[in-house]
N, C-alpha and C positions, 0 to 999 in steps of 0.2 A: 061225858067222858071224864075220868078222874086220873090224877097223877100223884105219885107220892115219892118224895125224897126219902130215902131210907139210909140211916147211918147205923153201922154195927161195929162192935169191937168184940171179937170172939163170938160167943154164943148170945150176947146181949145186943139188942138193936132197938131202934125206935124210928118212927116216921109219922107224918101226918098227911092224910089225903086231902087234896085240893081239887077243886073243879077246874077244868081247862075250858077256855073259850073256844069258839069255832077255830079249827086248825086251818092254816093257810098254805104252808109249804114244808118240805123237808130239804135240808141243805147239808152239804159236806164242805169242810175246809181244813187246811193244814194250819195247825197252831204253831206257836213259837217253839214248842218242844219237839217239833217235827212229828207230831201225832195227828191223825186225821179224825176230826170229830164229826159225828152225825147229830144234827139238831132238828127239832121240830119247832116251827114258829107259828104262833096264833095270829089272828087278825089285828091284835093290838101291838104286834111285834115283840111279844114276850117269848124268850127263847127257852127251850127245854132240851138240855143235853141228854141224849139217849145212849150213845155209845162212843167209844174211842178205839181206833184201830191203828196198828203200826203200819200196815200196808194201805195205800190209797185205794187200790183196786177193790179190796175187801170192803172198805167203807162205802164206796160207790155202789157196789152190788147190794149191800144192805140197805143203803138209803133209797135206791130205786125200788127195791122190793117193799120197803116200808111205805113209801109214797103210793105205790100201786095198791097195796092193801087198804090204806086209809083213803084212797081216792082223792089225793091232793097232788099238787105239782112238785117236781123235784128240781133242785138247782145244785149244780156241781161247781164248786169253787176251789182254787188252789192257793 
């Protein structure tokens, strides 16, 4: 599996593909800006931020669906 951080300014963008180790879990939590983040963690505890939502319910639904599709566990945190 591969992962890419992609940065763009207008029509110009760049990013580099990296290999992901074996995935362990999907988690959600509320950050200091009152946004709910959805993260994927690998077995070495490296975090990959996948999405940010304004509503906690939307993040939980997205996180559960993602964990189900990847066949890994889901942890919900506030």
